Legacy VTK file of the C-alpha trace (Angstrom):
# vtk DataFile Version 3.0
C-alpha trace
ASCII
DATASET POLYDATA
POINTS 112 float
22.679 -43.521 -34.088
19.423 -44.922 -35.454
15.989 -43.851 -34.250
15.326 -47.184 -32.551
16.498 -47.569 -28.970
16.483 -51.229 -28.053
15.439 -52.157 -24.511
18.889 -53.515 -23.648
20.494 -50.225 -24.734
18.190 -47.862 -22.831
20.344 -47.606 -19.713
23.422 -46.822 -21.801
21.581 -44.151 -23.806
20.115 -42.622 -20.645
23.596 -42.436 -19.071
24.928 -40.722 -22.201
22.067 -38.208 -22.182
22.595 -37.501 -18.486
26.294 -36.873 -19.055
25.554 -34.482 -21.919
23.024 -32.603 -19.781
25.507 -32.336 -16.916
28.184 -31.036 -19.269
25.837 -28.404 -20.729
24.686 -27.293 -17.265
28.273 -26.780 -16.196
29.143 -24.798 -19.337
26.078 -22.572 -19.582
24.117 -20.709 -16.960
20.395 -20.146 -17.461
19.343 -16.558 -18.161
15.932 -15.128 -17.387
14.263 -13.489 -20.373
13.071 -9.908 -20.141
9.271 -9.764 -19.735
8.910 -7.174 -22.503
10.833 -9.407 -24.897
8.598 -12.395 -24.208
5.366 -10.395 -24.564
6.511 -8.830 -27.841
7.616 -12.214 -29.154
4.281 -13.735 -28.185
2.421 -10.960 -30.023
4.527 -11.473 -33.146
4.130 -15.241 -33.147
0.491 -15.529 -32.171
-0.885 -12.280 -33.534
-4.546 -11.540 -33.124
-6.434 -14.516 -31.807
-9.326 -15.716 -33.914
-12.629 -17.043 -32.574
-11.492 -20.654 -32.835
-8.177 -19.900 -31.157
-10.006 -18.430 -28.149
-11.655 -21.776 -27.459
-9.152 -24.279 -26.267
-8.248 -26.982 -28.719
-9.397 -29.654 -26.315
-12.877 -28.098 -26.219
-13.073 -28.078 -30.013
-11.869 -31.670 -30.152
-14.441 -32.664 -27.551
-17.286 -31.019 -29.488
-16.209 -32.716 -32.727
-15.856 -36.060 -30.972
-19.313 -35.847 -29.414
-20.848 -34.727 -32.720
-19.212 -37.594 -34.599
-20.331 -40.099 -31.990
-23.931 -38.881 -32.157
-23.903 -39.010 -35.968
-22.429 -42.523 -35.914
-25.024 -43.793 -33.449
-27.864 -42.283 -35.487
-26.625 -43.896 -38.705
-26.191 -47.228 -36.911
-29.725 -47.194 -35.486
-31.202 -46.072 -38.822
-29.489 -49.005 -40.537
-30.634 -51.500 -37.897
-34.246 -50.285 -37.976
-34.292 -50.355 -41.792
-32.862 -53.884 -41.870
-35.351 -55.169 -39.293
-38.277 -53.599 -41.148
-37.159 -55.201 -44.413
-36.868 -58.591 -42.724
-40.291 -58.295 -41.098
-42.112 -57.058 -44.192
-40.231 -59.349 -46.558
-39.388 -56.447 -48.830
-36.438 -56.896 -51.162
-34.506 -54.440 -53.263
-36.267 -53.832 -56.564
-34.328 -54.989 -59.632
-33.007 -52.224 -61.827
-34.058 -51.757 -65.438
-30.834 -53.223 -66.874
-30.731 -56.277 -64.608
-31.669 -59.691 -66.005
-34.268 -61.671 -64.087
-33.027 -64.726 -62.270
-34.127 -68.106 -63.484
-33.377 -70.448 -66.321
-30.944 -69.304 -68.954
-32.189 -69.919 -72.458
-29.582 -70.964 -74.952
-29.921 -71.032 -78.688
-29.164 -74.289 -80.425
-26.719 -74.178 -83.278
-27.658 -75.512 -86.620
-25.254 -78.198 -87.683
LINES 1 113
112 0 1 2 3 4 5 6 7 8 9 10 11 12 13 14 15 16 17 18 19 20 21 22 23 24 25 26 27 28 29 30 31 32 33 34 35 36 37 38 39 40 41 42 43 44 45 46 47 48 49 50 51 52 53 54 55 56 57 58 59 60 61 62 63 64 65 66 67 68 69 70 71 72 73 74 75 76 77 78 79 80 81 82 83 84 85 86 87 88 89 90 91 92 93 94 95 96 97 98 99 100 101 102 103 104 105 106 107 108 109 110 111
């Protein structure tokens, strides 16, 4: 079966999934895990928690999002203020040393 489930096939797929779940529930009975097993497994998988792991990931994401938003707003306002000041003062970018000045282009005449 492909990864795409078309809207007209959703009911059929859901019925198939429900029947598989019902079959598995009838064949297997859930077993509660021993608390010592789960704590030992958690220790092995997680290990010692670092300073960033202690803070929830959503808190870290929120801090980064706020910091990025503040930086973006500051850059935006700096650009707007700089553009307005250049328009008001009439200041243009200075030409670089290698740039040719604008104006008439002189051409050499060929000797015939």
